[in-house]
MARDOZA-173624 format. One record per residue (C-alpha): residue number from 1; chain; y, x, z. Coordinates in steps of 0.001 Angstrom, whole numbers, plus 524288, in hexadecimal, padded with zeros to 5 digits. Example, Ala and Ser with C-alpha at 12.3 -4.5 7.8 and 13.67 -1.06 7.14 Angstrom:
2
+-----+--------+-------+-------+-------+
| num | cadena |    yy |    xx |    zz |
+-----+--------+-------+-------+-------+
|   1 |      A | 7EE6C | 8300C | 81E78 |
|   2 |      A | 7FBDC | 83566 | 81BE4 |
+-----+--------+-------+-------+-------+
//
This chain:
308
+-----+--------+-------+-------+-------+
| num | cadena |    yy |    xx |    zz |
+-----+--------+-------+-------+-------+
|   1 |      A | 80000 | 80000 | 80000 |
|   2 |      A | 80956 | 80B68 | 8022E |
|   3 |      A | 80A17 | 80D1C | 7F360 |
|   4 |      A | 8109C | 7FFD7 | 7F176 |
|   5 |      A | 81E4F | 80536 | 7F310 |
|   6 |      A | 81BAD | 80F51 | 7E883 |
|   7 |      A | 81747 | 80446 | 7DF9A |
|   8 |      A | 824B4 | 7FDC9 | 7E016 |
|   9 |      A | 82B63 | 80AE9 | 7DEF4 |
|  10 |      A | 8240F | 80DEE | 7D260 |
|  11 |      A | 82752 | 80073 | 7CCFD |
|  12 |      A | 835B9 | 803F9 | 7CDF5 |
|  13 |      A | 8342A | 8112D | 7C775 |
|  14 |      A | 82B67 | 80BB6 | 7BCD7 |
|  15 |      A | 8366F | 80293 | 7B8F7 |
|  16 |      A | 84083 | 80D81 | 7BA2C |
|  17 |      A | 838C1 | 816AB | 7B155 |
|  18 |      A | 83D95 | 80EDA | 7A5A5 |
|  19 |      A | 849B0 | 8088A | 7AB5E |
|  20 |      A | 85113 | 814E6 | 7AF50 |
|  21 |      A | 85126 | 81BCF | 7A1FC |
|  22 |      A | 8558E | 80F33 | 79B72 |
|  23 |      A | 85FAF | 80CC2 | 7A614 |
|  24 |      A | 86595 | 81A59 | 7A4DB |
|  25 |      A | 866E3 | 819E1 | 79611 |
|  26 |      A | 86966 | 80B6F | 7935B |
|  27 |      A | 870AC | 806FE | 79F9A |
|  28 |      A | 877C9 | 81345 | 7A40D |
|  29 |      A | 879C0 | 81858 | 7961E |
|  30 |      A | 8736D | 8253B | 7996A |
|  31 |      A | 86DE9 | 82E4E | 78F15 |
|  32 |      A | 86022 | 83345 | 78D2E |
|  33 |      A | 86516 | 84083 | 791BA |
|  34 |      A | 869D8 | 83A99 | 79E83 |
|  35 |      A | 85CF7 | 83360 | 7A01F |
|  36 |      A | 85588 | 8400E | 79E05 |
|  37 |      A | 85E27 | 84760 | 7A79F |
|  38 |      A | 85C68 | 83C9E | 7B1BF |
|  39 |      A | 84D99 | 83CB6 | 7B075 |
|  40 |      A | 84C1C | 84B7A | 7B04E |
|  41 |      A | 85538 | 84DDA | 7BBCF |
|  42 |      A | 84E73 | 84318 | 7C3A1 |
|  43 |      A | 84109 | 848E1 | 7C0F6 |
|  44 |      A | 845B3 | 856AB | 7C3D0 |
|  45 |      A | 84BE2 | 852A4 | 7D0C8 |
|  46 |      A | 83FCF | 84AAE | 7D418 |
|  47 |      A | 8372E | 856D8 | 7D41D |
|  48 |      A | 83D98 | 85E27 | 7DF85 |
|  49 |      A | 83FEE | 85124 | 7E639 |
|  50 |      A | 83167 | 84E4D | 7E58E |
|  51 |      A | 82E32 | 85B69 | 7EBC7 |
|  52 |      A | 83899 | 85911 | 7F61E |
|  53 |      A | 83357 | 84BAB | 7F9F3 |
|  54 |      A | 82588 | 85115 | 7FA2A |
|  55 |      A | 8299E | 85C3A | 80317 |
|  56 |      A | 831E3 | 85407 | 80C42 |
|  57 |      A | 827CD | 8494E | 80E31 |
|  58 |      A | 81D32 | 85353 | 8115B |
|  59 |      A | 8269D | 85AA2 | 81A33 |
|  60 |      A | 82A45 | 84E81 | 82200 |
|  61 |      A | 81CD2 | 847FD | 8211E |
|  62 |      A | 82419 | 83B90 | 81D89 |
|  63 |      A | 82097 | 834CA | 810E1 |
|  64 |      A | 823EE | 8266D | 811F2 |
|  65 |      A | 8326B | 828F0 | 813B2 |
|  66 |      A | 8336A | 83031 | 806B8 |
|  67 |      A | 82C6E | 82546 | 7FF95 |
|  68 |      A | 8361C | 81BA4 | 80568 |
|  69 |      A | 84165 | 824A5 | 801D0 |
|  70 |      A | 83CC5 | 82537 | 7F3B6 |
|  71 |      A | 83BC3 | 81678 | 7F279 |
|  72 |      A | 8485F | 812B5 | 7F94A |
|  73 |      A | 85052 | 81D29 | 7F236 |
|  74 |      A | 84AFA | 817ED | 7E565 |
|  75 |      A | 84FA9 | 80A3E | 7E8D6 |
|  76 |      A | 85D3A | 80F27 | 7ECAC |
|  77 |      A | 85F2C | 817BF | 7E0AD |
|  78 |      A | 85A58 | 80D3A | 7D759 |
|  79 |      A | 86433 | 803F4 | 7DD52 |
|  80 |      A | 86EA1 | 80E7D | 7DB92 |
|  81 |      A | 86B40 | 80EF5 | 7CD0E |
|  82 |      A | 87133 | 8016B | 7CB9A |
|  83 |      A | 87E3C | 80628 | 7D109 |
|  84 |      A | 88108 | 810AD | 7C6E2 |
|  85 |      A | 8848B | 81054 | 7B88A |
|  86 |      A | 885E8 | 81F1B | 7B72F |
|  87 |      A | 87A9F | 825F0 | 7B0A0 |
|  88 |      A | 87D66 | 83278 | 7B84C |
|  89 |      A | 87D09 | 82B7D | 7C564 |
|  90 |      A | 8708B | 824B7 | 7C113 |
|  91 |      A | 86A62 | 831D5 | 7BD98 |
|  92 |      A | 86E01 | 8375F | 7CAED |
|  93 |      A | 8683C | 82B86 | 7D1D5 |
|  94 |      A | 85BE3 | 82C5F | 7C9A5 |
|  95 |      A | 859E7 | 83AA8 | 7CD6D |
|  96 |      A | 85B6E | 8371B | 7DBD2 |
|  97 |      A | 851F0 | 82BC8 | 7D9D0 |
|  98 |      A | 847BD | 834FE | 7D450 |
|  99 |      A | 8494D | 83E95 | 7DF85 |
| 100 |      A | 846E9 | 833DE | 7E983 |
| 101 |      A | 83CA6 | 82D28 | 7E134 |
| 102 |      A | 83347 | 838AA | 7E25B |
| 103 |      A | 83458 | 8385C | 7F13D |
| 104 |      A | 828A3 | 82F25 | 7F21F |
| 105 |      A | 81F72 | 83748 | 7E9CC |
| 106 |      A | 81B51 | 841B4 | 7F39D |
| 107 |      A | 819F3 | 83820 | 7FF0D |
| 108 |      A | 811D4 | 82F49 | 7F66A |
| 109 |      A | 8089C | 83A7E | 7F34B |
| 110 |      A | 8073B | 83DA6 | 801BC |
| 111 |      A | 80465 | 82F6F | 80525 |
| 112 |      A | 7F955 | 82F24 | 7FB45 |
| 113 |      A | 7F41D | 83C61 | 7FF8C |
| 114 |      A | 7F44E | 83945 | 80E14 |
| 115 |      A | 7F0AE | 82ADA | 80E2C |
| 116 |      A | 7E462 | 82D41 | 80622 |
| 117 |      A | 7D971 | 83733 | 806BC |
| 118 |      A | 7D80D | 841F0 | 7FC88 |
| 119 |      A | 7CD26 | 83A6C | 7F5C0 |
| 120 |      A | 7D65F | 82EC2 | 7F409 |
| 121 |      A | 7E212 | 83640 | 7EEC4 |
| 122 |      A | 7DF23 | 83452 | 7E05D |
| 123 |      A | 7DCE7 | 825C3 | 7E1DB |
| 124 |      A | 7E8C6 | 82424 | 7EAA9 |
| 125 |      A | 7F1D5 | 82B56 | 7E169 |
| 126 |      A | 7EC60 | 82380 | 7D60E |
| 127 |      A | 7EE6B | 816D1 | 7DD96 |
| 128 |      A | 7FC82 | 81A95 | 7E048 |
| 129 |      A | 7FEEE | 81E32 | 7D21F |
| 130 |      A | 7F85C | 811B1 | 7CD80 |
| 131 |      A | 800D2 | 80938 | 7D64F |
| 132 |      A | 80D71 | 8100F | 7D298 |
| 133 |      A | 80A02 | 80FBA | 7C416 |
| 134 |      A | 80850 | 80102 | 7C540 |
| 135 |      A | 81584 | 80069 | 7CC11 |
| 136 |      A | 81B98 | 80897 | 7C12D |
| 137 |      A | 81595 | 7FF69 | 7B720 |
| 138 |      A | 81AD8 | 7F34D | 7BE14 |
| 139 |      A | 8283F | 7F9B0 | 7BEB8 |
| 140 |      A | 82818 | 7FB3D | 7AFF5 |
| 141 |      A | 82436 | 7ECE9 | 7AEC4 |
| 142 |      A | 82FCD | 7E92E | 7B73B |
| 143 |      A | 8387F | 7F11F | 7AE45 |
| 144 |      A | 832D1 | 7EA1E | 7A285 |
| 145 |      A | 835BC | 7DCB7 | 7A837 |
| 146 |      A | 84341 | 7E135 | 7AC73 |
| 147 |      A | 845FD | 7E529 | 79E5A |
| 148 |      A | 84052 | 7D88D | 798BE |
| 149 |      A | 848B9 | 7D00C | 7A1B1 |
| 150 |      A | 854B2 | 7D8DC | 7A031 |
| 151 |      A | 855CA | 7DC1E | 7AE93 |
| 152 |      A | 86219 | 7E3FD | 7B122 |
| 153 |      A | 8615E | 7F271 | 7B421 |
| 154 |      A | 86703 | 7F04E | 7C1B4 |
| 155 |      A | 85C93 | 7E65E | 7C529 |
| 156 |      A | 85209 | 7EFA1 | 7C021 |
| 157 |      A | 85729 | 7FA77 | 7C8F1 |
| 158 |      A | 857CD | 7F0E5 | 7D453 |
| 159 |      A | 84998 | 7ED72 | 7D1B3 |
| 160 |      A | 8458C | 7FBCD | 7D1F5 |
| 161 |      A | 84D5D | 7FE15 | 7DE58 |
| 162 |      A | 846C4 | 7F243 | 7E470 |
| 163 |      A | 8394C | 7F75A | 7E0E7 |
| 164 |      A | 83C67 | 80440 | 7E799 |
| 165 |      A | 84186 | 7FCE5 | 7F366 |
| 166 |      A | 834C9 | 7F526 | 7F3CA |
| 167 |      A | 82D44 | 801FA | 7F338 |
| 168 |      A | 83575 | 8070F | 7FE92 |
| 169 |      A | 83313 | 7FB0E | 80704 |
| 170 |      A | 82479 | 7FAC2 | 80441 |
| 171 |      A | 82312 | 8093B | 8072E |
| 172 |      A | 82988 | 8077E | 81470 |
| 173 |      A | 81E01 | 7FF26 | 8189C |
| 174 |      A | 812D2 | 8047E | 8105C |
| 175 |      A | 814A9 | 81344 | 81024 |
| 176 |      A | 810F2 | 81B7C | 81BE6 |
| 177 |      A | 81117 | 82A28 | 81E0B |
| 178 |      A | 8038B | 8306D | 81F51 |
| 179 |      A | 7FFA2 | 8334E | 82D4F |
| 180 |      A | 7FA1C | 840BB | 829BA |
| 181 |      A | 7FBC9 | 84A39 | 81E79 |
| 182 |      A | 7ED9F | 84E35 | 81C7B |
| 183 |      A | 7E7EF | 84B95 | 80EFD |
| 184 |      A | 7F0AC | 854DA | 80753 |
| 185 |      A | 7EDFD | 85FE5 | 810E5 |
| 186 |      A | 7DF81 | 85D14 | 80FC3 |
| 187 |      A | 7E039 | 85E9F | 80106 |
| 188 |      A | 7E6BB | 86BE2 | 802AE |
| 189 |      A | 7DBA5 | 87016 | 80BA5 |
| 190 |      A | 7D18E | 86B05 | 801EA |
| 191 |      A | 7D7B5 | 872D1 | 7F6DF |
| 192 |      A | 7D74A | 87F5E | 7FEB7 |
| 193 |      A | 7C934 | 87D01 | 802B3 |
| 194 |      A | 7C56C | 87A20 | 7F4AA |
| 195 |      A | 7CC3F | 88670 | 7EFCF |
| 196 |      A | 7C5B3 | 88EB6 | 7FA5C |
| 197 |      A | 7B869 | 888B5 | 7F767 |
| 198 |      A | 7B97E | 88BC0 | 7E8ED |
| 199 |      A | 7BD89 | 899B5 | 7EC1F |
| 200 |      A | 7B1D6 | 89BB7 | 7F4F1 |
| 201 |      A | 7A8E9 | 89566 | 7EAF4 |
| 202 |      A | 7ADA5 | 89E96 | 7E037 |
| 203 |      A | 7AC61 | 8AA54 | 7E944 |
| 204 |      A | 79E77 | 8A673 | 7EC8B |
| 205 |      A | 79B10 | 8A505 | 7DE2B |
| 206 |      A | 7A0E2 | 8B265 | 7DB39 |
| 207 |      A | 7988C | 8B879 | 7E5CB |
| 208 |      A | 78C85 | 8B1ED | 7E019 |
| 209 |      A | 7903A | 8B5F5 | 7D24E |
| 210 |      A | 7916D | 8A7E7 | 7CD68 |
| 211 |      A | 7A012 | 8A59E | 7CC34 |
| 212 |      A | 7A2CA | 8984B | 7C60E |
| 213 |      A | 7B08F | 89BEE | 7C1D7 |
| 214 |      A | 7B74A | 890E1 | 7C921 |
| 215 |      A | 7C5CE | 893A4 | 7CA84 |
| 216 |      A | 7CC7B | 893A8 | 7D7C1 |
| 217 |      A | 7D986 | 8904E | 7D1BA |
| 218 |      A | 7DFA3 | 8848A | 7D873 |
| 219 |      A | 7E5B4 | 87946 | 7D117 |
| 220 |      A | 7F3B9 | 87B7E | 7CCE8 |
| 221 |      A | 7FC6F | 86FF6 | 7CFD2 |
| 222 |      A | 807BF | 87752 | 7C99F |
| 223 |      A | 80128 | 876A1 | 7BC51 |
| 224 |      A | 7FF22 | 86811 | 7BDF1 |
| 225 |      A | 80D5A | 8668A | 7C213 |
| 226 |      A | 8124C | 86DC0 | 7B610 |
| 227 |      A | 809AF | 86592 | 7AD1D |
| 228 |      A | 80E7A | 85925 | 7B3CB |
| 229 |      A | 81C92 | 85D89 | 7B24B |
| 230 |      A | 81AE5 | 85FE2 | 7A3AC |
| 231 |      A | 81454 | 852B0 | 7A207 |
| 232 |      A | 81F2B | 84BA6 | 7A956 |
| 233 |      A | 82969 | 85311 | 7A18D |
| 234 |      A | 8239F | 84DD9 | 794FF |
| 235 |      A | 822B5 | 84039 | 79ACB |
| 236 |      A | 830D0 | 8407B | 79F6F |
| 237 |      A | 835BB | 844FB | 79220 |
| 238 |      A | 82E9A | 839A0 | 78BC8 |
| 239 |      A | 830B9 | 82E98 | 79575 |
| 240 |      A | 83EC6 | 83104 | 799FA |
| 241 |      A | 84565 | 82CC5 | 78D34 |
| 242 |      A | 83A7C | 8236F | 7892B |
| 243 |      A | 840B7 | 816C4 | 78E51 |
| 244 |      A | 84D31 | 81A21 | 78700 |
| 245 |      A | 845C9 | 81D28 | 77A89 |
| 246 |      A | 83E72 | 81058 | 77B5A |
| 247 |      A | 84A53 | 807DE | 77E4D |
| 248 |      A | 855C3 | 80D3F | 77665 |
| 249 |      A | 858BD | 80C36 | 76800 |
| 250 |      A | 85744 | 81AF0 | 766D5 |
| 251 |      A | 848E3 | 818D5 | 769FB |
| 252 |      A | 84079 | 80CC4 | 76864 |
| 253 |      A | 84AAD | 80318 | 76D2E |
| 254 |      A | 84102 | 7FB2D | 77550 |
| 255 |      A | 845AB | 7F12C | 77F48 |
| 256 |      A | 84560 | 7F5A4 | 78D61 |
| 257 |      A | 839BF | 7ECEE | 79078 |
| 258 |      A | 83199 | 7F3F4 | 78635 |
| 259 |      A | 8353C | 8011C | 78C13 |
| 260 |      A | 82F2C | 7FC51 | 798C0 |
| 261 |      A | 82345 | 7F7C3 | 79125 |
| 262 |      A | 8216A | 80585 | 78BB7 |
| 263 |      A | 821D7 | 80B25 | 79966 |
| 264 |      A | 818E7 | 8007A | 79E76 |
| 265 |      A | 80EB0 | 80451 | 79466 |
| 266 |      A | 81033 | 81278 | 79896 |
| 267 |      A | 80E8B | 80E6F | 7A6C9 |
| 268 |      A | 8021E | 806AA | 7A41D |
| 269 |      A | 7FA6F | 812FC | 7A127 |
| 270 |      A | 7FF39 | 819BC | 7AD80 |
| 271 |      A | 7FC38 | 80DAB | 7B5AB |
| 272 |      A | 7EE78 | 80C43 | 7B043 |
| 273 |      A | 7EBE0 | 81ABB | 7B23E |
| 274 |      A | 7F0C8 | 81A84 | 7C03C |
| 275 |      A | 7E8C1 | 80E82 | 7C397 |
| 276 |      A | 7DCB2 | 81447 | 7BD11 |
| 277 |      A | 7DE51 | 82088 | 7C54B |
| 278 |      A | 7DBEE | 8186B | 7D17D |
| 279 |      A | 7CE49 | 814BB | 7CCC3 |
| 280 |      A | 7C32B | 81C6A | 7D302 |
| 281 |      A | 7BE73 | 8280D | 7CB1F |
| 282 |      A | 7B059 | 829B1 | 7C749 |
| 283 |      A | 7A890 | 83210 | 7D095 |
| 284 |      A | 7A578 | 83BB0 | 7C5C4 |
| 285 |      A | 7B406 | 83E38 | 7C418 |
| 286 |      A | 7B6B2 | 8411B | 7D244 |
| 287 |      A | 7B82B | 84F62 | 7D5EE |
| 288 |      A | 7B061 | 85353 | 7E1FE |
| 289 |      A | 7B815 | 85FD1 | 7E450 |
| 290 |      A | 7C178 | 861F1 | 7EF7F |
| 291 |      A | 7CEE4 | 85C41 | 7EC99 |
| 292 |      A | 7D8FB | 865DE | 7E796 |
| 293 |      A | 7E4F1 | 85D29 | 7E6F3 |
| 294 |      A | 7F1AC | 86393 | 7EB4F |
| 295 |      A | 7F5F2 | 856D6 | 7F1B0 |
| 296 |      A | 800B9 | 84D4C | 7EE37 |
| 297 |      A | 80B7E | 852D6 | 7E5DC |
| 298 |      A | 81905 | 84D0F | 7E482 |
| 299 |      A | 81B8D | 84A04 | 7D648 |
| 300 |      A | 82894 | 84396 | 7D2EF |
| 301 |      A | 826DD | 83543 | 7CFEC |
| 302 |      A | 82DBD | 83698 | 7C316 |
| 303 |      A | 822BE | 83FA7 | 7BE9E |
| 304 |      A | 81815 | 835DF | 7C196 |
| 305 |      A | 81AFD | 82CE2 | 7B630 |
| 306 |      A | 82059 | 82EC0 | 7A8DE |
| 307 |      A | 82D42 | 82830 | 7A6F0 |
| 308 |      A | 83119 | 82772 | 7B53C |
+-----+--------+-------+-------+-------+
//
């Protein structure tokens, strides 16, 4: 039940993923260059902010308060969007929104890691992603209906602010800090034991003259991070101007409702994949080896989905 607040939060940002680029260019008369600067600066500032929130929540052993801060700041800043007509002020507010938006990512990872055993991590993360993908999908549907019924931009922003406020209120009652920080430390111990065991096994084989050639090299998260960064760079280059291309005469000139339809179709695949990931794996596919996960990692929310 603690995930319910995140569900409403993702509904708001699913709607905003299409609404904000269109709002900047069509309502505030911003350029594609300004839209690109806004998105890139927000993502860039979100990276150190994500590390900061991850460090501070582990340092204080408080997690719920940063989730609440993320949700309530989102509601306040989205309301502030309705009070400005300056594209530069909007860009500044959007950057601040992104920096506070990522505040819930690290605490969320800790909640999953500490509320569930190591064997349940994969299913728990998949369940979270499935629920939030459904929320993202519903948010896009809300945007579609808002475009069909010509709902004003101010009312759309009020709706998104209200969804974040609902997430804040629900999280007050449903989210609780873990009593002990144990599971992530246990994984670190397991990794060291596994590494030591493989070293002793290789040494024993060498002494017996039957070395299998198994490498003792540990997994490199840095390589995965670089690959993820390159993938998200390509995604950002494609998806940032896409709503403008689809809706303006310089592109396809589609109505706003059809732009939401395009993103809805894109979201269907992610939703189905996330839900399918919650299904139990076949026993033959399960790895019996000791877990080697480095533990929850704070990844900026804007990196989790294309077009956010």
